[in-house]
Rosetta silent file (secondary structure, phi, psi, omega in degrees, C-alpha in Angstrom):
SEQUENCE: XXXXXXXXXXXXXXXXXXXXXXXXXXXXXXXXXXXXXXXXXXXXXXXXXXXXXXXXXXXXXXXXXXXXXXXXXXXXXXXXXXXXXXXXXXXXXXXXXXXXXXXXXXX
SCORE:     score description
SCORE:     0.000 S_00000001
   1 L     0.000  135.255  177.561   21.856   -3.965   -3.276 S_00000001
   2 L   -88.314  164.411  177.399   23.291   -1.785   -6.000 S_00000001
   3 H   -62.076  -33.565  178.435   21.943    1.642   -6.954 S_00000001
   4 H   -65.267  -41.414  177.685   20.790    0.094  -10.239 S_00000001
   5 H   -63.825  -43.017  178.289   18.769   -2.537   -8.365 S_00000001
   6 H   -61.860  -40.665 -178.640   17.216    0.153   -6.171 S_00000001
   7 H   -66.532  -18.236  177.088   16.314    2.236   -9.221 S_00000001
   8 L   -76.046  -17.851  178.200   14.344   -0.719  -10.590 S_00000001
   9 L   -74.683  124.468  179.981   11.865   -0.458   -7.708 S_00000001
  10 L   -91.910   87.824  178.814    8.823    1.543   -8.872 S_00000001
  11 E   -90.262  129.071 -177.901    7.960    3.476   -5.694 S_00000001
  12 E  -140.725  162.280  172.171    4.895    5.684   -6.004 S_00000001
  13 E   -88.470  132.516  175.973    2.383    7.642   -4.004 S_00000001
  14 E  -126.899  149.125  176.783   -1.058    6.073   -3.917 S_00000001
  15 E  -107.944  124.288  179.334   -4.326    7.325   -2.449 S_00000001
  16 E   -73.267  116.845 -178.052   -6.448    4.755   -0.620 S_00000001
  17 E  -107.184  -13.415  175.113   -9.938    5.045   -2.130 S_00000001
  18 E  -156.644  146.426  179.072  -11.491    1.910   -0.589 S_00000001
  19 E  -151.483  138.176  178.176  -10.567   -0.409    2.265 S_00000001
  20 E  -154.737  153.166  175.885  -12.213   -3.470    3.762 S_00000001
  21 E   -66.487  153.334  173.885  -11.258   -6.470    5.876 S_00000001
  22 L   -92.357  122.247 -178.874  -10.483   -9.729    4.093 S_00000001
  23 L   -58.787  131.475  179.163  -12.979  -12.372    5.163 S_00000001
  24 L    89.212   -0.749  179.711  -11.280  -15.158    7.098 S_00000001
  25 L  -125.525  135.344  176.958   -8.187  -13.098    7.965 S_00000001
  26 L   -86.992  -17.914 -174.007   -7.502  -11.147   11.155 S_00000001
  27 L  -115.021  -11.954 -176.289   -4.589   -9.212    9.709 S_00000001
  28 L   -95.338  137.620  167.551   -5.312   -8.472    6.037 S_00000001
  29 E  -114.309  140.225  174.421   -7.050   -5.423    4.608 S_00000001
  30 E   -97.990  118.539 -176.134   -8.031   -5.272    0.938 S_00000001
  31 E  -112.290  143.288  167.184   -7.252   -1.800   -0.385 S_00000001
  32 E  -106.599  122.078 -171.716   -8.139   -0.077   -3.636 S_00000001
  33 E  -120.417  124.007  176.856   -5.337    2.399   -4.336 S_00000001
  34 E   -79.774  118.236  176.451   -5.452    5.255   -6.854 S_00000001
  35 L  -111.228   21.583 -178.507   -2.115    5.500   -8.671 S_00000001
  36 L    78.310   11.685  178.272   -3.285    8.074  -11.185 S_00000001
  37 L  -102.161  164.541 -178.192   -4.299    5.276  -13.579 S_00000001
  38 L   -58.895  -34.589 -177.574   -7.836    4.698  -14.940 S_00000001
  39 L  -117.977  130.137  176.819   -8.452    1.717  -12.627 S_00000001
  40 L   -60.185  152.689  179.552   -7.391    1.628   -8.939 S_00000001
  41 E   -92.539  135.646  176.475   -4.861   -1.041   -7.973 S_00000001
  42 E   -90.300  125.283  179.753   -5.888   -3.743   -5.488 S_00000001
  43 E  -131.380  130.876  173.818   -3.340   -4.249   -2.724 S_00000001
  44 E   -98.784  136.522 -176.780   -3.630   -6.564    0.266 S_00000001
  45 E  -138.101  139.750 -178.655   -1.793   -5.462    3.376 S_00000001
  46 L   -84.762   54.708 -176.341   -1.274   -7.075    6.772 S_00000001
  47 L  -116.369    6.233 -171.450   -2.221   -3.981    8.776 S_00000001
  48 L   -63.296  -25.816  179.039   -5.755   -4.846    9.940 S_00000001
  49 L   -74.546  -13.025 -174.368   -4.755   -5.339   13.586 S_00000001
  50 L  -123.336  -16.372 -179.883   -3.475   -1.754   13.716 S_00000001
  51 L  -132.980  132.348  173.993   -5.550    0.224   11.191 S_00000001
  52 L   -90.371  146.925 -179.137   -9.313    0.281   10.691 S_00000001
  53 H   -52.239  -43.261 -177.419  -10.555    0.730    7.106 S_00000001
  54 H   -67.601  -20.564 -179.321  -12.352    3.978    7.927 S_00000001
  55 H   -83.798  -17.740 -178.550   -9.165    5.459    9.439 S_00000001
  56 H  -108.213   -4.992  177.838   -7.045    5.020    6.316 S_00000001
  57 L   -57.843  131.502  177.580   -9.580    6.051    3.673 S_00000001
  58 L    84.432   -7.145  179.869   -8.218    8.992    1.672 S_00000001
  59 L   -73.858  145.466  172.919   -4.670    8.666    2.999 S_00000001
  60 E   -94.092  127.495 -174.844   -1.741    9.018    0.616 S_00000001
  61 E  -129.806  168.996  177.394    0.722    6.150    1.104 S_00000001
  62 E  -101.010  130.376  177.490    3.931    4.809   -0.416 S_00000001
  63 E  -131.198  158.892  168.482    3.689    1.618   -2.452 S_00000001
  64 E   -96.912  117.849 -171.885    5.899   -0.573   -4.603 S_00000001
  65 L   -94.082  -13.446 -174.049    4.013   -0.718   -7.899 S_00000001
  66 L  -111.672   29.201  171.825    6.091   -3.166   -9.934 S_00000001
  67 L   -79.315  151.452  174.352    5.951   -6.351   -7.869 S_00000001
  68 L   -65.084  140.412  176.711    4.546   -9.444   -9.534 S_00000001
  69 L   -56.859  148.478 -177.684    0.890   -9.975   -8.545 S_00000001
  70 E  -137.877  136.512  176.835    0.431  -12.426   -5.674 S_00000001
  71 E   -85.134  132.106  178.501   -2.609  -14.386   -4.529 S_00000001
  72 E  -139.991  121.389  178.190   -3.467  -14.027   -0.840 S_00000001
  73 L    52.479   35.743  177.818   -6.579  -15.538    0.766 S_00000001
  74 L    81.644    8.022  179.702   -8.144  -15.887   -2.684 S_00000001
  75 E  -123.692  144.101  177.878   -7.511  -12.248   -3.685 S_00000001
  76 E   -85.978  130.692  173.538   -4.857  -10.843   -6.009 S_00000001
  77 E  -104.849  128.713 -173.294   -2.505   -8.250   -4.554 S_00000001
  78 L  -114.153   42.680  179.868   -0.977   -5.946   -7.169 S_00000001
  79 L   154.422 -175.180 -179.833    1.701   -4.175   -5.162 S_00000001
  80 E  -138.515  131.666  174.408    2.942   -3.616   -1.635 S_00000001
  81 E   -80.361  134.232 -179.841    2.163   -0.910    0.881 S_00000001
  82 L   -95.799  138.394  178.625    5.293    0.300    2.695 S_00000001
  83 E  -147.479  154.441  173.550    5.363    0.714    6.457 S_00000001
  84 E   -98.879  164.556  174.966    7.970    1.006    9.185 S_00000001
  85 E   -98.746  122.592  178.026    7.910   -0.965   12.421 S_00000001
  86 L   -73.376 -178.613 -177.703    7.201    1.207   15.446 S_00000001
  87 L   -61.825  -26.712  177.769    8.724    0.688   18.870 S_00000001
  88 L   -97.108   16.223 -179.492    6.017   -1.869   19.675 S_00000001
  89 L    69.879    4.044  176.250    6.590   -3.625   16.297 S_00000001
  90 L   -74.104  143.741  178.406    3.245   -2.291   15.022 S_00000001
  91 E   -68.572  141.308  176.341    3.293   -1.144   11.380 S_00000001
  92 E  -123.990  116.120 -177.726    3.427    2.613   10.825 S_00000001
  93 E   -62.522  142.736  174.524    2.366    3.770    7.364 S_00000001
  94 L   -87.770  118.730 -176.105    4.778    5.941    5.399 S_00000001
  95 L  -120.271  138.979  177.953    2.911    9.126    4.494 S_00000001
  96 L   -67.885  148.238  178.515    4.138   12.041    2.350 S_00000001
  97 L   -98.622   77.488 -178.437    4.701   15.342    4.121 S_00000001
  98 L   141.580  177.098 -176.996    2.765   17.579    1.758 S_00000001
  99 L   -85.321  107.964 -179.767    0.332   17.482   -1.138 S_00000001
 100 L  -124.942  130.538 -177.295    1.513   14.875   -3.649 S_00000001
 101 L   -72.589  150.612  174.756   -0.765   13.576   -6.437 S_00000001
 102 L   -56.823  138.008 -179.816   -1.557    9.867   -6.770 S_00000001
 103 L    93.772   -9.863  179.809    0.927    8.149   -9.045 S_00000001
 104 L   -59.445  132.300  179.828    3.809   10.501   -8.245 S_00000001
 105 E   -80.773  145.286  177.544    7.093    8.597   -8.520 S_00000001
 106 L  -101.994  130.472 -179.644    9.495    8.514   -5.621 S_00000001
 107 L  -136.212    0.000    0.000   13.142    8.988   -6.483 S_00000001
């Protein structure tokens, strides 16, 4: 990947304002994420086996905001939540270390 390709990724801080399981899926959560825009962005993430909706409400997370929308289990996902894989392969959310407003760009 070139630096130019990396710079095309729109990485931003988002605040999770709503979270719920996706009916019929054991691993997907449907998130509403505040990116500092008038309407929250809907993002589906495969973290339900490791995070409960009530535990991630209000968290600031890192997302890729400029992916093409994708249909998953009948719901549109409008971005991707970034996570690392822990030692047990469980996803670990990437969280900012400090107070960063929703929509802040990562560079």
